[in-house]
N, C-alpha and C positions, 0 to 999 in steps of 0.2 A: 565298465564302471560308469555310472551316470553321476555327473557332478550336480550338487544342489543348485537350484536356480539362484541367480544373483538377486539380492534384495534391492528393490527399487526405491529410489529416494522420492520424497514428496515435499511440496512447499507447505510450511507451517507458519502460523502467525505467532511471533514471540513478543511478549510484553517486555519493555525495558524500563529502567529507571527514568524519571523525567529528564528530558533534554540530553539523553545519552544515546539516541538512536544511531547517529552517524558514527560515533566513536565505537559502539558495540559492533556495528556492521563491519567496520574496518578491522577490528580485532578478530572477528570470526573469519573474515577473508584471509587474514594472516595465519589463522589456524587451519586453513584448508577447507573451511565450511563455506558453501555458497550462501551469501547473505545479500539482501537487497533492501535498501532504505530509499523509497521513492521521495524525492524532494521537489520543491518548487522555489522559484526566486521571488521574494517579496521586497518591496521598498519600505524600509523602516525609517521613521523620522524621529530625530532627537531635536532638542532645542537649537542646536548649532549646526546640524548637518543631516543629510539623507544618505542612506547606504543600502545597497542591494545585499540581502541576506538570504542564504539558502536554508529553507526550513522544511522539516519533514512533512510529507503529505498525510501520513498516518501518525499522529502524535503518540509517543510512548510505545510504538510498535515497529517491528521490522519483519521482513519475510525471510525465512530460512529454508533452504532446500537441503534436506538431510534424510538419511535412512531412519526408519522407525527405531531400530535397535541402537542408534547412535544419538538419539535426541538429547540425552543427558549431557553430551559433550559441551553444549552451549553454556551450561551452568559453571564451567571452569572460569568464566568471566564474570566479574562482580556486577556488571550492569544488566545482566539477564535476570528477569524476575520470574516469569512462568510462561507457559504456552496458553493461548486462547483455546478454550474448550467449547464444543458445540455438541449438545445431546450426550454428554458424558465422555466424549472422545476428543482428542486434539483436533482442532479445526484445520482442514486441509484447503489449500487454495490451488486451483488448477494452473497448469503452466500457461494456458491461454489467458487467464486473468492477469497473471504476472506480466506476460508479454504485452497485454493491452495497457496495463499501467505504464510500462516503459514507453510504448509508442505514444500514449497520451501526453506524457511529459515531454517527449522529444518533438512531437508535432503540436503546433498551437492551433489546431483546427477548431478547438472549442471557442476560440475568440471570434471566429467567423460565423458561428451559429447564432440564430436569433433567440435570445432568452425569453422574449415576450411570448413565444409559442408554447413554452412549457408551463404546466399548471401543477401545483402541489397535489400529491396523491397519484399522479399519472405514472403508470408503469412505463418504463423506458428501456428500449433496446438500444444499448449504448453504441451500436454500430452506426446509428444515425449521427453520432457525434465524432465518428472517426475511430471508435474503439471496436474490439472484436470479442465476441463471446461473453459479454458482461451484461447482466440484467440489473436494473436499478429502479428505484422509486424516487421521484422528485419529492423532496421534503419541503424545500423553501426556494423561492425564486424571486428576484427583482432585477432591475436593469444593470446591476453591478455584480451580482453573484448568484450562484445556484448551488444548492446542497442536494446531493444525490446519495441515497442509502444503497450501498452495494449489498445485494441479497446474500451472497455466499459468505461475505465477511461480517455482515451484520454491523457495518460501520458507515459513517457518513463521510463522504468526500466533499470538500468545499472548493468550488471553482470561483476565482475572482478575476474580473477584468482589470487590466492595468491602466 
């Protein structure tokens, strides 16, 4: 007797309610669903103090690794809104792209790259910035920040120097 093949899980982009990214990712992890909310540390300034705050890299989005037939499980949580669709199907993100985001956040190699070399509209192989298997297009660049459109996500990631 041949057993049916195991269903493979994929990374999907899940929209969240505003400012609920980290909370939803924690809840889904507690439910046994692999979720990833990439974050960066920013320094926020109020009138009386400065504070380091961890903010999501992809506002109102998290990445979820789940089997196709189990995708509806995420909607058991009130902060989940819907999946991102591309060409009529739920958008998938490759494992390499997720790992590249993780390594980008862990490594600060972006800081050491010369932003003045980048030009808007330039196609960018992100491996030159220490990432793997991600293609992007430079949308905006100055001496303090760079906006790169991630092709497969259709999303802009903003890098800022501290």
